C-alpha positions in Angstrom: 26.8 -6.7 -40.7 29.9 -7.1 -42.8 29.1 -3.8 -44.5 28.8 -2.1 -41.1 32.2 -3.5 -40.0 33.8 -2.3 -43.3 32.3 1.2 -42.8 33.5 1.4 -39.3 37.0 0.2 -40.3 37.1 2.8 -43.1 36.0 5.6 -40.6 38.7 4.5 -38.2 41.3 4.8 -41.0 40.1 8.3 -42.0 40.0 9.5 -38.4 43.6 8.2 -37.9 44.8 10.0 -41.1 43.2 13.3 -40.0 44.7 13.0 -36.5 48.1 12.4 -38.0 47.7 15.5 -40.2 46.6 17.6 -37.2 49.5 16.4 -35.2 51.9 17.2 -38.0 50.5 20.6 -38.5 50.5 21.5 -34.8 53.9 20.2 -34.1 56.0 20.4 -37.2 54.8 23.7 -38.7 55.1 25.6 -35.4 58.8 24.7 -35.2 59.5 26.1 -38.7 57.4 29.2 -38.7 54.3 30.6 -36.9 51.0 29.4 -38.2 49.5 31.6 -40.9 45.8 32.2 -41.2 45.6 29.5 -43.9 47.3 27.0 -41.6 44.8 27.8 -38.8 41.8 27.4 -41.2 43.2 24.1 -42.6 43.8 22.9 -39.0 40.3 23.8 -38.0 39.0 22.0 -41.1 40.8 18.8 -40.1 39.5 19.1 -36.6 36.0 19.6 -37.9 36.4 16.5 -40.1 37.5 14.4 -37.2 34.5 15.5 -35.2 32.2 14.6 -38.2 33.9 11.2 -38.7 33.6 10.4 -35.0 29.9 11.2 -35.1 29.4 9.1 -38.2 31.3 6.2 -36.4 28.9 6.5 -33.5 26.0 6.2 -35.9 27.5 3.1 -37.5 28.3 1.5 -34.2 24.7 2.1 -33.1 23.5 0.4 -36.3 25.8 -2.5 -35.6 24.5 -2.8 -32.1 20.9 -2.8 -33.5 21.8 -5.5 -36.1 23.5 -7.7 -33.4 20.4 -7.3 -31.2 18.1 -8.2 -34.0 20.3 -11.2 -34.8 20.2 -12.3 -31.1 16.4 -12.0 -31.0 16.2 -14.1 -34.2 18.4 -16.8 -32.8 16.4 -16.9 -29.5 13.2 -17.2 -31.4 14.6 -20.0 -33.6 15.8 -21.9 -30.6 12.5 -21.6 -28.8 10.6 -22.7 -31.9 12.8 -25.8 -32.3 
């Protein structure tokens, strides 16, 4: 379960970094000059990355829930056996 917590924490960090980059590109660049096609492509790439990272986080959270459920079942079985 520790590995799952670490993966989720890493995904949270990556998502936060991408969101900061998106925010910076959307707000800062538009004040200086209009978005170029390269900016728009890069921005879309960041947004796609966030979507991918969020999906991966959901998968990891689901695995964590399964692990917790399995652990609960194991504890209940041990208590009943005692």
